[in-house]
C-alpha positions as CSV (number, residue, x, y, z in Angstrom):
1,M,-19.7,57.0,-7.4
2,A,-19.3,59.3,-10.4
3,K,-22.4,60.0,-12.2
4,F,-22.5,59.1,-15.9
5,K,-23.9,62.1,-17.8
6,T,-23.6,61.4,-21.5
7,K,-25.8,58.8,-23.3
8,A,-23.0,58.1,-25.7
9,F,-20.8,57.0,-22.8
10,K,-23.7,55.0,-21.2
11,K,-24.1,53.3,-24.6
12,W,-20.5,52.5,-24.9
13,L,-20.3,51.0,-21.6
14,D,-23.6,48.8,-22.2
15,T,-21.9,47.6,-25.5
16,L,-18.6,46.8,-23.8
17,A,-20.2,45.1,-20.8
18,K,-22.4,43.0,-23.2
19,T,-19.5,41.9,-25.3
20,I,-17.3,41.0,-22.3
21,V,-20.2,38.8,-20.9
22,K,-20.9,37.2,-24.0
23,E,-17.2,36.3,-24.5
24,R,-16.9,35.2,-21.0
25,D,-19.8,32.8,-21.4
26,N,-18.3,31.5,-24.9
27,W,-21.6,32.8,-26.4
28,T,-23.6,30.0,-24.6
29,C,-27.0,30.3,-23.1
30,Q,-26.4,30.1,-19.3
31,F,-30.0,28.9,-18.5
32,K,-30.0,25.8,-16.5
33,D,-29.8,22.8,-19.0
34,C,-29.8,24.9,-22.0
35,G,-26.3,25.3,-23.2
36,K,-27.1,26.3,-26.8
37,V,-24.5,28.4,-28.6
38,V,-25.8,31.6,-29.7
39,S,-24.8,34.6,-31.8
40,G,-26.1,37.7,-33.4
41,Y,-29.7,38.8,-32.5
42,Q,-30.3,35.3,-30.7
43,C,-27.6,36.2,-28.1
44,H,-28.7,38.5,-25.2
45,A,-26.9,39.8,-22.1
46,H,-29.3,39.6,-19.3
47,H,-29.2,41.3,-15.8
48,I,-29.9,38.8,-13.0
49,K,-30.9,41.7,-10.7
50,T,-32.6,44.9,-11.9
51,C,-30.2,47.3,-13.3
52,K,-32.2,50.4,-12.3
53,Y,-29.0,51.5,-10.3
54,N,-25.8,52.2,-12.3
55,Y,-23.7,50.1,-9.8
56,L,-25.6,46.9,-11.1
57,R,-25.9,48.1,-14.8
58,W,-22.3,47.2,-15.7
59,D,-21.5,44.6,-12.9
60,L,-20.2,41.8,-14.8
61,I,-21.2,39.4,-12.0
62,N,-24.8,40.4,-12.5
63,L,-24.8,39.8,-16.1
64,I,-25.3,36.5,-17.9
65,T,-25.6,35.2,-21.5
66,L,-29.0,33.9,-22.6
67,C,-30.6,32.6,-25.8
68,S,-33.4,34.7,-27.1
69,H,-35.9,32.1,-26.0
70,H,-34.9,32.1,-22.5
71,H,-34.3,35.8,-22.4
72,T,-38.0,36.3,-23.5
73,T,-39.0,33.8,-21.0
74,M,-37.4,35.7,-18.1
75,F,-39.4,38.9,-18.8
76,H,-42.4,36.9,-17.9
77,E,-41.0,35.1,-14.7
78,S,-39.1,36.5,-11.6
79,I,-35.7,35.1,-11.5
80,E,-34.6,36.5,-8.2
81,G,-33.5,33.3,-6.1
82,G,-33.8,31.1,-9.3
83,V,-31.5,28.3,-10.0
84,W,-29.1,29.2,-13.1
85,F,-26.3,27.0,-12.9
């Protein structure tokens, strides 16, 4: 896999992936039983599995849209193996 060397390119890919995921999910929180339509600063793209490796960082299957409340909650809980849908 090619190494991504510039910060600007990584930031561009981050923004692109986040936008695609939010559009795919219709700007709706994917947390089980939430379904809140969110926009702006309340709309977060969340990595289901850690993105410390580049191959998961931009994997759209590994990203979901969350409202700010559920994204904050996920920072305090382990979601690996959790029920999302």
